[in-house]
C-alpha positions as CSV (number, residue, x, y, z in Angstrom):
1,M,10.5,29.9,3.6
2,S,9.3,26.4,2.9
3,K,11.4,23.6,4.8
4,R,13.3,21.8,2.6
5,M,13.5,17.4,3.8
6,E,15.4,14.8,2.1
7,F,14.2,10.9,1.9
8,D,16.0,8.1,-0.1
9,V,12.0,7.2,-1.3
10,L,8.7,9.6,-1.5
11,I,6.0,7.3,-1.4
12,I,2.9,9.0,-2.5
13,G,-0.3,7.2,-1.3
14,S,-1.3,4.7,1.6
15,G,-3.1,2.1,0.1
16,I,-1.9,-1.8,-0.4
17,S,0.8,-0.8,-3.1
18,G,2.1,2.0,-1.2
19,L,1.9,0.6,2.4
20,T,3.9,-2.9,0.9
21,A,6.6,-0.7,-1.1
22,A,6.7,1.4,2.3
23,I,7.6,-1.6,4.5
24,T,9.8,-3.2,1.8
25,A,11.8,-0.2,1.2
26,A,12.2,0.3,5.1
27,E,13.3,-3.0,5.3
28,K,16.3,-2.6,3.1
29,G,17.3,0.1,5.2
30,L,16.1,2.8,2.8
31,Q,14.6,5.9,4.4
32,V,10.8,6.8,3.3
33,A,8.5,9.2,3.3
34,L,4.9,8.6,3.0
35,V,2.7,10.9,2.3
36,S,-1.5,10.9,2.1
37,K,-4.1,13.8,1.6
38,E,-5.9,11.9,4.1
39,S,-5.8,12.6,7.7
40,Q,-6.0,9.2,8.1
41,L,-3.6,6.7,6.4
42,T,-6.3,4.3,5.7
43,E,-8.7,5.7,4.0
44,C,-8.0,4.9,0.6
45,N,-9.8,2.4,-2.2
46,T,-7.4,-0.5,-0.4
47,F,-9.7,0.1,2.8
48,Y,-13.3,-0.2,0.7
49,A,-12.2,-3.3,-1.0
50,Q,-14.7,-6.0,0.1
51,G,-14.8,-8.9,-2.0
52,G,-11.1,-10.1,-1.6
53,I,-7.5,-11.0,-3.5
54,V,-6.6,-13.8,-5.4
55,A,-4.1,-16.1,-3.7
56,K,-3.1,-19.7,-3.8
57,S,-6.0,-22.6,-4.4
58,D,-5.1,-26.0,-5.1
59,E,-7.3,-26.3,-7.0
60,D,-5.8,-23.5,-9.3
61,S,-3.2,-23.5,-11.7
62,K,-0.9,-20.5,-13.1
63,E,-2.3,-21.4,-16.6
64,L,-6.2,-21.2,-15.3
65,L,-5.6,-18.0,-13.7
66,M,-4.3,-16.4,-17.1
67,E,-6.6,-17.8,-19.0
68,D,-9.5,-16.0,-17.0
69,V,-7.4,-12.8,-17.0
70,F,-7.5,-12.6,-20.4
71,R,-10.9,-13.5,-20.4
72,A,-12.1,-10.7,-18.8
73,G,-9.5,-8.2,-20.4
74,D,-10.6,-9.4,-24.0
75,G,-7.2,-10.1,-24.7
76,M,-6.1,-6.8,-24.5
77,N,-3.6,-7.6,-21.2
78,Y,0.2,-7.7,-21.7
79,K,1.2,-11.1,-21.9
80,E,4.5,-11.1,-19.8
81,A,2.8,-9.0,-17.2
82,V,-0.1,-11.9,-16.8
83,A,2.6,-14.2,-16.1
84,M,4.4,-12.4,-14.2
85,I,1.7,-12.2,-12.0
86,S,0.2,-15.4,-12.2
87,G,3.3,-17.5,-11.7
88,Y,4.2,-15.4,-8.8
89,A,1.9,-12.8,-6.9
90,P,-0.5,-16.1,-5.1
91,E,2.5,-17.3,-2.9
92,M,2.9,-14.1,-1.8
93,V,-0.6,-13.3,-0.6
94,V,0.6,-16.3,2.4
95,E,3.9,-15.7,2.4
96,F,3.7,-11.7,3.5
97,L,-0.1,-10.9,4.4
98,I,-0.7,-13.8,6.5
99,K,2.9,-14.9,6.9
100,K,4.7,-12.0,7.7
101,I,1.7,-9.3,8.0
102,G,-0.4,-11.6,10.3
103,V,-3.8,-10.7,7.9
104,E,-6.2,-13.5,9.6
105,F,-8.2,-14.6,6.4
106,S,-12.0,-16.1,7.1
107,R,-11.9,-19.9,7.4
108,N,-14.6,-22.8,7.0
109,E,-15.6,-25.8,9.2
110,E,-12.2,-27.9,8.4
111,N,-10.2,-25.1,9.4
112,E,-8.9,-23.7,6.2
113,I,-9.1,-20.7,4.8
114,D,-12.2,-20.0,2.5
115,K,-11.8,-19.1,-1.0
116,T,-15.0,-17.8,-2.5
117,M,-16.1,-17.0,-6.3
118,E,-16.6,-14.2,-8.2
119,A,-17.7,-13.1,-12.0
120,A,-15.4,-14.5,-14.3
121,H,-13.3,-16.9,-12.5
122,S,-13.7,-20.4,-13.4
123,V,-12.4,-21.7,-9.1
124,R,-12.7,-20.8,-6.1
125,R,-9.4,-18.5,-5.9
126,I,-10.3,-15.9,-4.0
127,Y,-8.9,-15.3,0.3
128,H,-11.5,-12.8,1.9
129,V,-12.4,-11.5,5.5
130,K,-16.1,-12.0,5.1
131,D,-17.0,-8.9,3.2
132,T,-14.4,-6.3,4.6
133,T,-11.4,-8.0,2.9
134,G,-9.6,-4.2,2.3
135,E,-10.6,-3.2,5.6
136,N,-8.6,-5.8,7.3
137,V,-5.6,-5.7,4.9
138,E,-5.2,-1.9,5.4
139,N,-5.3,-2.0,8.8
140,A,-2.9,-4.9,9.5
141,L,-0.6,-3.3,7.3
142,Y,-0.7,-0.2,8.9
143,A,-0.6,-1.8,11.9
144,Y,2.7,-3.4,11.1
145,I,4.5,0.0,10.1
146,V,3.5,2.3,12.2
147,N,6.6,2.0,14.9
148,K,9.2,1.4,11.6
149,K,11.6,4.1,12.7
150,N,12.2,4.7,9.5
151,I,9.1,5.7,7.6
152,T,8.3,9.2,8.3
153,M,4.3,9.5,7.9
154,F,3.1,12.4,6.3
155,P,-0.9,12.8,6.5
156,S,-3.2,16.0,5.9
157,H,0.3,16.3,3.1
158,I,-1.3,17.0,-0.9
159,V,1.2,17.0,-3.7
160,I,0.9,19.7,-5.9
161,D,3.7,19.1,-8.6
162,L,6.8,16.5,-9.2
163,I,10.2,18.2,-9.2
164,T,12.3,17.6,-12.1
165,N,15.7,18.9,-13.5
166,T,14.6,20.5,-16.5
167,H,11.1,21.3,-15.5
168,N,11.8,23.5,-12.0
169,S,16.1,24.3,-12.1
170,L,17.0,27.8,-12.0
171,D,20.3,26.4,-13.4
172,S,19.4,26.6,-17.6
173,Q,21.9,24.3,-18.1
174,Q,19.7,21.4,-16.7
175,R,17.1,21.9,-19.3
176,Y,19.4,20.5,-21.7
177,K,19.9,17.2,-19.6
178,S,17.5,14.2,-19.7
179,T,14.5,14.7,-17.3
180,K,15.3,13.2,-13.8
181,V,12.4,13.3,-10.7
182,I,13.6,14.4,-7.8
183,G,11.4,15.0,-5.6
184,A,7.6,16.7,-4.8
185,Y,6.4,20.2,-3.7
186,V,4.2,19.0,-1.1
187,Y,1.0,21.4,0.6
188,D,0.8,20.9,4.1
189,E,-2.8,21.3,5.4
190,K,-2.0,22.0,9.0
191,S,0.6,24.7,8.4
192,N,-1.3,26.4,5.2
193,Q,2.8,25.8,4.2
194,V,4.3,24.3,0.7
195,D,7.7,22.1,1.1
196,I,9.7,20.5,-0.8
197,F,10.3,17.0,-0.1
198,F,13.3,15.8,-2.2
199,A,14.0,12.3,-2.9
200,P,16.2,10.1,-6.1
201,S,13.3,7.9,-6.2
202,V,9.8,9.0,-6.0
203,I,6.5,5.7,-6.2
204,I,2.9,7.3,-7.4
205,A,0.4,5.3,-5.3
206,T,-2.4,7.4,-5.6
207,G,-4.7,5.1,-6.8
208,G,-8.1,5.5,-9.1
209,V,-10.5,7.9,-11.1
210,G,-13.3,7.5,-9.9
211,N,-14.5,10.5,-8.2
212,L,-13.9,12.3,-11.8
213,F,-17.7,10.2,-12.8
214,L,-20.8,11.1,-10.9
215,H,-21.5,7.7,-9.8
216,T,-19.0,5.8,-7.7
217,S,-17.7,3.3,-4.9
218,N,-14.5,5.3,-4.7
219,P,-14.0,7.3,-1.7
220,P,-13.8,11.2,-2.4
221,G,-9.7,11.6,-2.6
222,A,-10.1,9.2,-6.0
223,T,-9.4,12.4,-7.9
224,G,-6.4,10.9,-10.9
225,D,-4.4,13.4,-9.1
226,G,-1.0,11.1,-9.2
227,I,-2.3,10.5,-13.5
228,A,-2.2,14.1,-13.8
229,M,1.0,14.7,-12.0
230,A,2.9,12.2,-13.6
231,Y,1.8,13.7,-17.3
232,R,2.3,17.1,-16.4
233,I,6.4,16.1,-16.4
234,G,5.7,14.0,-19.5
235,A,5.3,10.5,-18.2
236,E,3.5,8.2,-20.5
237,I,-0.3,7.5,-19.9
238,L,-1.4,4.3,-21.3
239,N,-4.9,3.0,-21.5
240,A,-6.9,5.8,-20.0
241,E,-10.1,5.0,-21.8
242,Y,-10.7,1.8,-20.2
243,V,-12.5,3.0,-16.4
244,Q,-14.6,-0.2,-15.2
245,F,-18.0,0.5,-13.7
246,H,-18.9,-1.8,-10.9
247,P,-22.8,-3.7,-11.6
248,T,-23.3,-3.3,-8.1
249,I,-23.6,-0.3,-5.9
250,L,-26.1,0.4,-3.6
251,F,-29.1,2.5,-4.7
252,H,-30.9,4.1,-2.2
253,R,-30.8,8.7,-1.7
254,D,-29.3,8.0,2.6
255,V,-26.4,6.1,1.6
256,E,-23.7,7.1,-1.1
257,R,-20.7,4.9,-2.7
258,F,-21.4,1.7,-0.7
259,L,-20.7,-1.3,-2.8
260,I,-22.6,-4.4,-3.1
261,S,-20.0,-6.7,-3.3
262,E,-19.6,-9.4,-6.4
263,S,-19.4,-12.4,-4.0
264,L,-22.7,-12.5,-3.7
265,R,-23.3,-13.4,-7.0
266,G,-20.7,-15.6,-6.9
267,E,-22.3,-17.2,-4.0
268,G,-25.7,-17.6,-5.5
269,A,-27.3,-13.8,-6.2
270,R,-28.8,-13.3,-9.3
271,L,-30.0,-9.7,-11.3
272,K,-33.6,-8.8,-12.1
273,N,-35.3,-5.5,-13.6
274,K,-38.6,-4.1,-12.2
275,R,-40.4,-7.4,-14.0
276,N,-38.9,-9.7,-12.1
277,E,-37.3,-11.2,-14.8
278,F,-33.6,-12.8,-14.2
279,F,-31.8,-10.8,-17.4
280,M,-28.6,-11.5,-18.0
281,V,-29.4,-15.0,-19.7
282,K,-30.3,-12.6,-22.4
283,Y,-26.9,-11.3,-22.9
284,E,-24.4,-13.6,-21.5
285,P,-26.5,-17.1,-21.7
286,E,-23.7,-18.9,-20.8
287,L,-22.3,-17.0,-17.7
288,K,-24.7,-15.2,-17.3
289,D,-24.8,-12.9,-13.6
290,L,-20.6,-14.0,-13.4
291,A,-20.0,-12.7,-16.9
292,P,-16.8,-10.1,-16.1
293,R,-18.1,-6.8,-15.0
294,D,-18.1,-4.6,-18.5
295,E,-20.8,-6.9,-19.6
296,V,-22.9,-6.5,-16.6
297,S,-22.3,-3.0,-16.3
298,R,-24.1,-2.8,-19.5
299,A,-26.9,-5.4,-19.3
300,I,-28.0,-3.6,-16.7
301,F,-27.8,0.0,-17.7
302,R,-29.6,-1.5,-21.2
303,E,-32.5,-2.5,-18.3
304,M,-33.2,0.6,-16.5
305,E,-33.4,2.6,-20.4
306,M,-35.4,-0.2,-21.4
307,D,-38.0,0.2,-18.1
308,G,-37.2,3.5,-17.5
309,S,-35.9,2.7,-13.7
310,H,-32.9,4.2,-11.8
311,F,-31.7,1.1,-11.0
312,V,-32.5,-3.0,-10.8
313,Y,-33.0,-5.6,-8.1
314,L,-30.1,-7.8,-6.6
315,D,-31.9,-11.5,-5.8
316,T,-30.5,-12.1,-2.6
317,M,-33.1,-14.5,-1.4
318,L,-32.0,-17.2,-3.3
319,M,-28.6,-17.7,-1.0
320,K,-30.7,-19.8,1.5
321,H,-27.8,-22.1,2.0
322,I,-25.6,-19.5,3.5
323,A,-26.1,-17.4,6.9
324,L,-25.8,-13.7,5.1
325,E,-25.4,-12.0,7.9
326,E,-22.2,-13.8,9.2
327,R,-21.1,-14.1,5.8
328,F,-22.0,-10.1,4.9
329,P,-22.1,-8.6,7.6
330,G,-21.3,-5.3,6.2
331,I,-23.5,-5.3,3.6
332,Y,-26.1,-6.8,5.8
333,N,-25.8,-4.2,8.4
334,K,-25.5,-1.4,6.0
335,C,-28.9,-2.5,4.3
336,R,-30.4,-3.2,7.6
337,E,-29.9,0.9,8.4
338,V,-31.9,1.9,5.6
339,G,-35.0,-0.7,6.2
340,I,-33.4,-3.3,3.5
341,N,-33.5,-7.0,5.3
342,I,-31.2,-8.9,2.4
343,S,-32.6,-12.3,3.8
344,K,-35.8,-11.4,3.0
345,D,-35.8,-8.1,0.3
346,S,-33.8,-7.7,-2.6
347,I,-31.5,-5.5,-3.1
348,P,-31.8,-1.6,-5.6
349,V,-28.8,-1.3,-7.4
350,V,-27.0,0.7,-9.7
351,P,-23.8,0.7,-11.9
352,A,-21.0,3.0,-10.8
353,A,-17.4,4.0,-11.9
354,H,-15.3,1.9,-9.9
355,Y,-11.5,1.1,-11.3
356,F,-9.4,2.1,-13.4
357,C,-7.5,-0.2,-16.1
358,G,-5.3,2.4,-17.7
359,G,-2.8,4.3,-15.8
360,I,0.7,5.4,-15.5
361,K,2.6,3.8,-18.2
362,V,5.4,1.3,-16.3
363,D,7.8,-1.7,-17.0
364,L,7.8,-4.5,-14.8
365,K,10.1,-3.5,-12.8
366,A,7.1,-0.4,-12.0
367,S,9.1,1.9,-13.7
368,T,8.2,4.8,-15.9
369,S,9.2,6.7,-19.0
370,V,10.5,9.3,-16.5
371,P,13.6,8.2,-14.6
372,G,13.2,8.7,-11.0
373,L,9.6,8.4,-10.9
374,Y,7.8,4.9,-10.4
375,A,4.3,3.8,-10.4
376,I,2.5,0.7,-9.1
377,G,-1.2,0.1,-7.9
378,E,-4.4,1.4,-9.4
379,A,-2.6,4.7,-10.9
380,S,0.1,2.5,-12.6
381,C,-0.7,0.5,-16.2
382,T,1.3,-3.0,-16.3
383,G,-1.2,-4.6,-18.9
384,L,-2.8,-6.6,-16.9
385,H,-6.1,-6.2,-16.7
386,G,-6.1,-5.3,-20.1
387,A,-9.5,-3.9,-21.5
388,N,-11.3,-4.7,-18.5
389,R,-10.1,-5.8,-14.8
390,L,-10.9,-10.0,-13.6
391,A,-12.0,-9.1,-9.9
392,S,-9.9,-9.4,-6.8
393,M,-7.1,-9.1,-9.0
394,S,-6.3,-5.1,-7.8
395,L,-5.1,-5.8,-4.2
396,L,-2.9,-8.7,-5.7
397,E,-1.2,-6.5,-8.1
398,G,-0.1,-3.5,-5.8
399,L,0.8,-6.1,-3.5
400,F,3.4,-7.6,-6.0
401,F,4.1,-4.5,-7.1
402,G,4.4,-2.9,-4.0
403,R,7.7,-5.3,-3.5
404,E,8.7,-5.7,-6.5
405,V,9.2,-1.4,-7.2
406,V,11.6,-1.3,-4.7
407,N,13.7,-4.2,-5.8
408,S,14.2,-1.9,-9.2
409,I,15.4,0.8,-6.3
410,M,17.7,-0.9,-5.3
411,E,19.2,-1.3,-8.7
412,Q,19.8,2.2,-9.9
413,P,20.3,4.5,-6.9
414,F,21.2,7.8,-7.7
415,D,22.5,10.7,-5.7
416,I,20.7,13.9,-6.0
417,P,23.6,16.1,-6.5
418,A,23.7,19.2,-3.7
419,S,23.9,21.9,-6.7
420,L,20.9,20.5,-8.0
421,K,18.6,20.7,-5.0
422,K,20.4,24.4,-4.4
423,N,18.5,25.5,-8.0
424,I,15.5,24.2,-7.0
425,P,13.3,27.5,-5.7
426,D,10.7,27.5,-3.0
427,W,7.0,27.1,-4.2
428,I,6.1,30.3,-5.4
429,Y,2.8,31.7,-4.1
430,P,0.7,34.1,-5.7
431,A,1.0,37.5,-5.5
432,A,-2.0,38.1,-4.4
433,E,-3.5,35.0,-2.8
434,E,-7.8,35.2,-3.0
435,E,-9.7,33.2,-1.1
436,F,-11.4,30.8,-2.7
437,D,-15.7,30.5,-2.9
438,P,-16.2,26.9,-1.9
439,I,-19.7,26.9,-4.2
440,L,-17.7,27.7,-7.2
441,I,-15.2,24.8,-6.3
442,N,-18.0,22.3,-6.0
443,Q,-20.1,23.6,-9.4
444,D,-17.0,23.5,-11.2
445,M,-16.3,19.6,-9.8
446,L,-20.3,18.3,-10.0
447,N,-20.0,20.2,-13.8
448,L,-17.1,18.0,-14.2
449,Q,-18.3,14.6,-12.5
450,T,-21.6,15.0,-15.0
451,T,-19.9,15.5,-18.1
452,M,-17.7,12.5,-17.5
453,W,-21.0,10.2,-16.3
454,N,-23.3,11.8,-19.5
455,Y,-20.3,11.5,-22.3
456,A,-17.8,9.4,-21.3
457,G,-19.6,6.3,-18.7
458,I,-20.5,3.0,-19.3
459,I,-21.9,3.2,-23.2
460,R,-20.2,6.1,-25.2
461,K,-20.8,7.7,-28.5
462,S,-18.8,9.4,-30.5
463,K,-20.6,12.6,-30.6
464,R,-20.8,12.4,-26.9
465,L,-17.1,12.4,-26.9
466,V,-16.6,15.8,-28.4
467,R,-18.9,17.2,-26.4
468,A,-16.8,16.4,-23.6
469,L,-14.0,17.3,-24.7
470,A,-14.9,20.8,-25.5
471,D,-16.6,21.4,-22.5
472,L,-13.8,19.8,-20.5
473,N,-11.4,22.2,-22.6
474,Y,-13.1,24.8,-21.2
475,L,-13.6,24.1,-17.5
476,S,-9.9,23.5,-17.8
477,H,-8.8,26.9,-18.7
478,R,-10.9,28.0,-16.2
479,I,-9.8,25.7,-13.8
480,E,-5.4,26.6,-14.5
481,K,-6.6,30.4,-14.4
482,F,-8.1,30.3,-11.2
483,Y,-5.7,27.8,-9.7
484,K,-3.0,30.4,-10.4
485,Q,-4.7,33.2,-8.5
486,A,-6.0,31.2,-5.6
487,K,-4.9,30.7,-2.1
488,I,-3.8,26.6,-2.2
489,T,-6.3,24.4,-0.5
490,R,-6.7,20.7,-1.1
491,K,-10.1,21.2,-3.1
492,I,-7.8,23.4,-5.8
493,I,-5.2,21.2,-6.0
494,E,-7.8,17.9,-6.6
495,L,-9.9,20.9,-9.1
496,R,-6.5,21.2,-10.8
497,N,-5.8,17.1,-11.2
498,S,-9.5,16.0,-11.9
499,V,-10.1,18.3,-15.2
500,L,-6.3,17.1,-16.4
501,A,-7.2,13.6,-15.7
502,A,-10.7,13.7,-17.2
503,T,-9.3,15.3,-20.4
504,I,-6.8,12.7,-20.8
505,I,-9.8,10.2,-20.2
506,V,-11.9,11.8,-22.9
507,R,-9.1,12.2,-25.6
508,A,-8.2,8.3,-24.9
509,A,-11.8,7.3,-25.7
510,S,-12.5,9.6,-28.7
511,S,-8.9,8.2,-30.6
512,N,-10.0,4.7,-29.7
513,K,-12.8,3.7,-32.0
514,I,-13.1,0.0,-31.8
515,S,-15.4,-1.0,-28.6
516,R,-13.1,-3.5,-26.5
517,G,-14.1,-4.6,-22.5
518,C,-15.0,-1.2,-20.7
519,H,-14.4,1.1,-23.4
520,Y,-17.5,0.2,-25.3
521,I,-18.4,2.5,-28.4
522,E,-22.1,2.6,-29.7
């Protein structure tokens, strides 16, 4: 028998957007369920963000920030979203993260907040905590909510599907009414049971899709769960072809997924090929190594192709004016662990899937096309990023809409009738639950990741995308059949979501014949 719990708001995901929404909702008196599939709620993409967050700067202006966002996004950005974020969000870093939450950003010798530079920015406007900004922001937010009485945290809980009146009710009359989200079926890994969480407002804050690709900077949990669950109930997905690849991930056999922050290039590091040539000047003579991420990633990819190499180098020895061990301790120490002294040695780097510029389509109040469902952070598409995200704007967007979504919820209360809840059935387990074979699950995931990397990666071709769609369709049928027969587990849920999210991305890429930003058709 499933447990049935009721909340005012169900938040799926615990990064900067999810935690900000939880804090804001709780302080408005709402009962909040905060669900994460991780055993530690701080394990998320936010935690691994190194560079920083765009914030208030005396040398900056709304207009200048907007110009940089548009340039990086190749003009595909939603103007109203860019204007709203550029006008209001930078101040929130000071008012919310610093004054309220207590994040201590790095300071310079004059005891002023130290601002760094990253690619495609025209001024120094990025607040950071050395090179572990996300970790410090995430930990501070978590410390703030941990004792909030009206936030109930559910680690190791995985949402299987959203519940709607039209899809799930046993009352046949509901199918003729407008679709509303009223909760979710949630798998509890510890009890091995699927429970029902009822809530008139459900917020997807599940992060990105990086783990759909063979090489990524994202943690393993970035499997496109929110995109898939929203799509299954008919929510609109927008700009799915725009997957950003970060140019510089550490290339080493003993290290996976370790990001080499763009701030290194912002402070003077330069990319060179195996012939020791600083090659970015060939591709972007003006901005060189500080060109937008999509351009730098493609340039690295082409240099690797020409040289038959698996990586290029980031020359940090040009940064003599900076105490690297002090300014970039995370990167310095990780490289030292594998025998690289970045004060004396260049860092081998390679591009990897990093950020999903598309997502669940939302308006400027974070509402999706399905009433009762909201999306924030990387899982959403506000139009801010256009065809390519400007560095250090993701944390800012998550922060801003984490607060804005609650204002939207407060404006549109919706009480779930008791009769509707009564007619939602418990989760139906397969009649003969098969124990899954981990080798089969892992092999299917590897096939998916390899397909996406080879056919829908940094540089795409029409024929490759056709092959990708065919391969994913085959995988999808097999996985869906297996999902309906097997005993439920996190890996099976993720695999089912991953193949759907990957298919959505490839379909979007196939239908868009115009190269723009991080969608590049050759």
